[in-house]
C-alpha positions as semicolon CSV with decimal commas, in nm:
position;residue;x (nm);y (nm);z (nm)
1;M;0,008;0,015;-0,005
2;E;0,122;0,305;-0,100
3;S;0,243;0,579;0,125
4;G;-0,042;0,841;0,109
5;L;-0,276;0,591;0,178
6;L;-0,120;0,493;0,538
7;Y;-0,143;0,853;0,598
8;A;-0,448;0,931;0,511
9;L;-0,528;0,628;0,733
10;A;-0,333;0,747;1,016
11;A;-0,507;1,067;0,956
12;A;-0,859;0,906;1,008
13;G;-0,746;0,738;1,332
14;L;-0,587;1,043;1,470
15;W;-0,895;1,249;1,384
16;G;-1,181;1,001;1,497
17;V;-0,957;1,018;1,859
18;Y;-1,028;1,378;1,839
19;L;-1,325;1,344;1,774
20;F;-1,419;1,149;2,062
21;A;-1,244;1,393;2,314
22;L;-1,426;1,637;2,209
23;K;-1,717;1,455;2,277
24;R;-1,576;1,310;2,570
25;Y;-1,406;1,586;2,778
26;F;-1,505;1,924;2,622
27;V;-1,918;1,914;2,638
28;G;-2,042;2,241;2,698
29;V;-1,776;2,382;2,518
30;H;-1,906;2,547;2,157
31;G;-1,701;2,435;1,878
32;A;-1,553;2,778;1,717
33;V;-1,405;2,803;2,097
34;L;-1,269;2,478;2,103
35;T;-1,094;2,532;1,758
36;V;-0,926;2,890;1,887
37;F;-0,801;2,733;2,177
38;V;-0,699;2,383;2,042
39;N;-0,537;2,540;1,744
40;A;-0,299;2,779;1,927
41;A;-0,234;2,480;2,152
42;A;-0,132;2,265;1,832
43;I;0,076;2,542;1,672
44;A;0,296;2,589;2,000
45;W;0,358;2,230;1,991
46;Y;0,428;2,218;1,636
47;L;0,628;2,532;1,539
48;P;0,952;2,363;1,758
49;F;0,917;2,051;1,570
50;A;0,887;2,255;1,222
51;V;1,185;2,453;1,295
52;A;1,442;2,224;1,428
53;T;1,307;1,934;1,134
54;G;1,393;2,186;0,903
55;G;1,780;2,248;0,924
56;N;1,769;2,620;0,889
57;G;1,445;2,684;1,082
58;L;1,094;2,747;0,929
59;P;1,062;2,687;0,533
60;A;1,005;2,971;0,362
61;F;0,670;3,032;0,186
62;P;0,737;2,880;-0,208
63;P;0,705;3,149;-0,528
64;M;0,350;3,204;-0,548
65;D;0,138;3,372;-0,812
66;A;-0,169;3,601;-0,745
67;W;-0,381;3,286;-0,867
68;S;-0,214;3,029;-0,574
69;I;-0,259;3,337;-0,308
70;A;-0,581;3,335;-0,384
71;V;-0,654;2,908;-0,414
72;F;-0,418;2,956;-0,046
73;A;-0,673;3,194;0,074
74;G;-0,972;2,978;-0,085
75;T;-0,874;2,702;0,054
76;V;-0,831;2,872;0,424
77;V;-1,139;3,071;0,412
78;F;-1,379;2,744;0,265
79;G;-1,264;2,523;0,543
80;A;-1,331;2,757;0,804
81;L;-1,656;2,842;0,637
82;A;-1,740;2,513;0,625
83;F;-1,677;2,447;0,985
84;I;-1,922;2,743;1,098
85;V;-2,187;2,572;0,858
86;S;-2,193;2,277;1,040
87;V;-2,175;2,409;1,345
88;Q;-2,514;2,577;1,288
89;A;-2,579;2,265;1,131
90;L;-2,612;2,047;1,441
91;A;-2,703;2,384;1,644
92;V;-3,046;2,353;1,446
93;G;-3,127;2,044;1,383
94;D;-3,059;1,698;1,489
95;V;-2,774;1,526;1,465
96;S;-2,900;1,203;1,338
97;Y;-3,016;1,436;1,004
98;V;-2,724;1,697;1,030
99;A;-2,419;1,403;1,078
100;P;-2,523;1,174;0,787
101;I;-2,519;1,472;0,534
102;A;-2,210;1,621;0,664
103;K;-2,011;1,314;0,647
104;I;-2,042;1,269;0,228
105;V;-1,780;1,555;0,195
106;P;-1,609;1,222;-0,122
107;V;-1,941;1,265;-0,284
108;F;-1,855;1,642;-0,380
109;V;-1,465;1,659;-0,415
110;V;-1,494;1,362;-0,662
111;P;-1,665;1,569;-0,961
112;I;-1,448;1,868;-0,839
113;E;-1,163;1,701;-0,916
114;V;-1,216;1,513;-1,195
115;L;-1,426;1,794;-1,407
116;V;-1,176;2,150;-1,223
117;L;-0,911;1,987;-1,221
118;G;-0,916;1,692;-1,464
119;A;-0,798;1,378;-1,268
120;Y;-0,825;1,014;-1,365
121;L;-0,944;0,749;-1,108
122;E;-0,945;0,424;-1,173
123;P;-1,273;0,238;-1,185
124;T;-1,160;0,090;-0,893
125;A;-1,070;0,363;-0,668
126;V;-1,441;0,545;-0,715
127;A;-1,575;0,242;-0,611
128;G;-1,363;0,185;-0,324
129;I;-1,465;0,581;-0,303
130;V;-1,864;0,533;-0,292
131;V;-1,840;0,203;-0,078
132;A;-1,631;0,441;0,195
133;T;-1,843;0,698;0,165
134;T;-2,168;0,469;0,240
135;A;-1,970;0,387;0,534
136;V;-1,943;0,704;0,659
137;Y;-2,241;0,762;0,618
138;L;-2,422;0,423;0,762
139;A;-2,163;0,479;1,081
140;N;-2,365;0,797;1,158
141;Y;-2,709;0,765;1,076
142;E;-2,943;0,678;1,376
143;G;-3,221;0,443;1,305
144;G;-3,503;0,527;1,046
145;D;-3,452;0,493;0,679
146;V;-3,173;0,547;0,542
147;V;-3,278;0,805;0,286
148;E;-3,489;1,028;0,527
149;P;-3,271;1,285;0,598
150;F;-3,218;1,351;0,220
151;R;-3,567;1,363;0,170
152;R;-3,608;1,593;0,465
153;A;-3,325;1,835;0,316
154;V;-3,636;1,969;0,072
155;H;-3,778;2,128;0,376
156;S;-3,505;2,125;0,682
157;R;-3,266;2,389;0,751
158;A;-3,036;2,174;0,935
159;A;-2,979;1,937;0,608
160;Q;-2,943;2,160;0,387
161;L;-2,669;2,335;0,605
162;A;-2,532;2,007;0,657
163;L;-2,521;1,970;0,244
164;V;-2,374;2,306;0,190
165;S;-2,118;2,202;0,490
166;A;-2,008;1,886;0,280
167;A;-1,937;2,059;-0,061
168;L;-1,752;2,365;0,120
169;F;-1,528;2,103;0,302
170;A;-1,504;1,932;-0,038
171;V;-1,369;2,279;-0,232
172;S;-1,116;2,303;0,043
173;D;-1,012;1,942;0,072
174;V;-0,939;1,981;-0,335
175;G;-0,784;2,342;-0,219
176;R;-0,580;2,134;0,005
177;R;-0,470;1,876;-0,250
178;V;-0,330;2,164;-0,500
179;V;-0,168;2,363;-0,275
180;L;0,037;2,070;-0,107
181;D;0,116;1,903;-0,448
182;G;0,057;2,162;-0,731
183;F;0,230;2,464;-0,563
184;T;0,490;2,211;-0,335
185;F;0,358;2,389;-0,040
186;P;0,627;2,292;0,247
187;T;0,419;2,082;0,478
188;R;0,615;2,207;0,785
189;L;0,492;2,556;0,689
190;W;0,124;2,430;0,564
191;V;0,031;2,299;0,941
192;P;0,101;2,621;1,131
193;V;-0,006;2,860;0,850
194;Y;-0,346;2,656;0,788
195;L;-0,417;2,596;1,160
196;G;-0,375;2,962;1,218
197;S;-0,601;3,126;0,966
198;V;-0,853;2,905;1,072
199;A;-0,872;2,982;1,406
200;V;-0,835;3,355;1,284
201;V;-1,174;3,323;1,088
202;V;-1,363;3,140;1,341
203;V;-1,237;3,447;1,638
204;P;-1,571;3,653;1,597
205;L;-1,812;3,365;1,644
206;A;-1,586;3,205;1,931
207;L;-1,561;3,541;2,149
208;R;-2,019;3,563;2,117
209;R;-2,016;3,165;2,245
210;W;-1,799;3,204;2,493
211;P;-1,845;2,971;2,770
212;T;-2,019;3,129;3,090
213;T;-1,759;2,904;3,322
214;G;-1,504;3,036;3,186
215;I;-1,170;2,845;2,976
216;R;-0,969;2,761;3,279
217;P;-1,102;2,419;3,365
218;F;-1,026;2,340;2,984
219;L;-0,644;2,474;2,943
220;G;-0,505;2,169;3,056
221;K;-0,732;1,956;2,829
222;F;-0,647;2,216;2,544
223;A;-0,333;2,186;2,583
224;V;-0,328;1,776;2,547
225;T;-0,577;1,761;2,224
226;G;-0,318;2,082;2,033
227;A;-0,046;1,770;2,070
228;G;-0,252;1,527;1,934
229;V;-0,448;1,785;1,640
230;A;-0,086;1,928;1,554
231;V;0,017;1,556;1,465
232;A;-0,289;1,468;1,347
233;E;-0,290;1,780;1,070
234;H;0,071;1,687;0,970
235;V;-0,025;1,369;0,874
236;T;-0,307;1,501;0,703
237;A;-0,098;1,720;0,467
238;L;0,136;1,436;0,410
239;A;-0,167;1,288;0,268
240;F;-0,336;1,507;0,070
241;A;-0,002;1,584;-0,118
242;S;0,079;1,208;-0,170
243;V;-0,281;1,104;-0,333
244;P;-0,521;1,243;-0,496
245;A;-0,820;1,490;-0,293
246;S;-1,097;1,208;-0,377
247;I;-0,915;0,954;-0,194
248;A;-0,775;1,151;0,076
249;S;-1,078;1,301;0,165
250;T;-1,251;0,949;0,157
251;L;-1,050;0,787;0,410
252;V;-0,991;1,083;0,655
253;N;-1,377;1,119;0,675
254;G;-1,342;0,787;0,824
255;Q;-1,298;0,932;1,120
256;A;-1,633;0,951;1,182
257;I;-1,618;0,558;1,233
258;V;-1,334;0,560;1,465
259;A;-1,504;0,810;1,670
260;V;-1,882;0,651;1,660
261;L;-1,704;0,286;1,716
262;L;-1,512;0,455;2,059
263;G;-1,847;0,628;2,172
264;C;-2,039;0,236;2,169
265;V;-1,693;0,080;2,322
266;L;-1,605;0,323;2,599
267;L;-1,951;0,519;2,591
268;G;-2,203;0,259;2,566
269;E;-2,362;0,428;2,323
270;P;-2,631;0,261;2,085
271;G;-2,588;0,095;1,748
272;L;-2,209;-0,078;1,792
273;R;-2,306;-0,370;1,560
274;R;-2,431;-0,189;1,265
275;R;-2,154;0,078;1,313
276;L;-1,908;-0,197;1,331
277;G;-2,113;-0,335;0,975
278;A;-1,981;-0,039;0,883
279;A;-1,646;-0,013;0,978
280;V;-1,609;-0,371;0,793
281;L;-1,832;-0,155;0,509
282;A;-1,518;0,066;0,520
283;V;-1,231;-0,170;0,520
284;V;-1,378;-0,314;0,211
285;G;-1,386;0,055;0,053
286;V;-1,017;0,084;0,169
287;G;-0,956;-0,223;-0,035
288;L;-1,036;-0,127;-0,349
289;I;-0,884;0,227;-0,318
290;A;-0,532;0,036;-0,283
291;V;-0,561;-0,203;-0,519
């Protein structure tokens, strides 16, 4: 299996643990507040590593024209907007309807990459993407008719926002691939710049949703979680620099399966059998992609 696929799978595992930690240890803290402080902690952890492993310190920005700067800025802004929209979707709708739709990011990534970037995917890889995306959807689903979230999208603002967030994440993922591979943007520079930029974009929302108890009780948890995010973002960047966005995005979004399995096993949440089935389906999808 090529290194890019291994990086993506490792990223899925790391982000899955991160999602579980957010649910387990940060109850009552708004996602925007989490993003600001966890990203800040991640940058603090990551910068010494980036400087120490670079020989000459932190790498310089590569030569960038107006187009590459626009793509880079768009990648950051779309990623931040996607996060804000997904938070809003969860605020106005049930998780059982929002989460499955919000995780179908690869459905949007594939046509963008093929039509806009002219990428070519082997038929087995396309089949693997479909299977793995279905697995992520099922892992997040919490009962009832499996197509009900899409029926409801016609009238439900929450479902519509979830679809928008998935599309925005897809644009950001494709942009990440272009920046890291097409522009050969250094990974050790991308990680702090991307994390810092997203944090800055969501600061206004964080200030509006500041926890009434303050952040002091969570500072230690922010620091520990930030270390994990630093590693996860680095591995994610390596994945997007190595394989097409459609494949990297599909595998990295497998984080949802890791998170829900951890929730079932460690927190006693329902649906373990269905989610184990989704995990098996995801493995099949990964196998098809790796063929």
